[in-house]
Structure formats: structure tokens, C-alpha cells
Steps between C-alpha positions, in 0.01 A plus 500: 500500500164327489335570835158570644355567842266223608272442795593198707295188430544129564661481156798698631559319830827342382633832367414673826670237716816499288530879508424543869727215611789659308414845634464375859844339484649828376330695779640264764851468355555856377262698721332651195164672517158344463346728240219492418427425862145382429619176336649402837199593713369141512677165480494395136534134597130509595419586140121507526511743794775703332298530180180592682671768711752647256303814419324739735150546364389792716648743750581316820503629856876441524569766236518277194353643182363296209784358294579266215803273484617386158786276397731561207497198274779447248280334238792350306635313803173466693654630825419783737776760491347743748192648660320830545253615762274786397318699768179646357532823696724647769438546870727718714759228559523404130520866403803539724707198390303212353362638177266344249736231370738259668704286264786255500689256280610153608876483565605294196319737262630835626695739279332370184248781446204324658439763769467783248273298271293364789454847645377627160236225502405588858453862395262381227304315769489822707356688201228235474417566866447866410817632661665789316786555742694227679739514795782245510746486788830319537791483737769746394753217499293305247656653191343245265146583611566873476629455143192298404272766646682784319496304171122490532475877547542519877587843637659513845290718731699455819666263741369408844657308784311183589620256767864602467526510121421751228196442279481678168155609382444510123188613315396386154208668327345487157 
């Protein structure tokens, strides 16, 4: 597996559109989730606006914390296989159920090991931000995400109910 996490640039516009169009179709047809939610916050069809507003640079009044969104590039095939959103620190809401990292793999690339590998790269990015302990949350029904988190050293702290479903809270520290 030859992957890396990359920041979105004009160079990757085609890869972004292909991945998000596939993902959007899956969300509509199969009612799957939209994780990481941040990649859906703005309409990607307005690419310049999307690119400019992808990351939160400073704490916002609406409760957003600074974050970085990176895309997982399969370098051999030159396609995006997933995305991660890294929150630089936690506020009360993120401490409860959001965590430091949101991640997801495009539908056609699931169950191939990308989530585990991508999460390992995201943890490296967290280390570079100076974090030494990271919270990652996932829906209890999302067995694949939970496995990826545990494979990267995640330890389940507890489960909390959020909007009618159970969120698992995992910590990873180094």
C-alpha cells in the first residue's frame, strides 16, 4: 500500500470530485454516514470556495476549533481513497463525542486496509501538532472503524448515547 496524506490543492481537484461523487451516491442510495463530516461542510462543486474554507484556522464563535483536513492519496493509482479531519484540540462537545480525528474511506475502497493505514498517518500528523493523547470516536455499529482504531492502539474508555445511537470513545496515547 503506497499512500500518503495530502493537503488539498488545485492539483487534486479531479481526485476530489471523483471520490466525493462516488461517496455522495453511496450516501444517497445506501444511507451511509458522511464521515469525516468536514469534507461535506461546503459544496465541493465550487472548488475555489471549498478549498479556501476547508480548514478552520482559528476558534470560531460557533464552537469550531482549528482543524486540518487531509486526503489519502493512493500514489500508485493517483486516486483519493479517503479523508481525515484532525481537530487541533478538544472543546467540550468534541471531548464528549467528536474527538480529535474523523476519518472515512470512499465506498469502493473499503475493507482493503486503507482506514487502518490512513489512521496511522493521521496519528503521525497529530504527533507533529504536539498532541500526545488522541480521542477518536465512532458509532458502535461501525465495526470497521472500531477495528481500525483498536489496530492503532485505541483503548475503549466508554460509550455514550448521542442522538439515539451509541458512540464509542477510544483513546490513543504515546
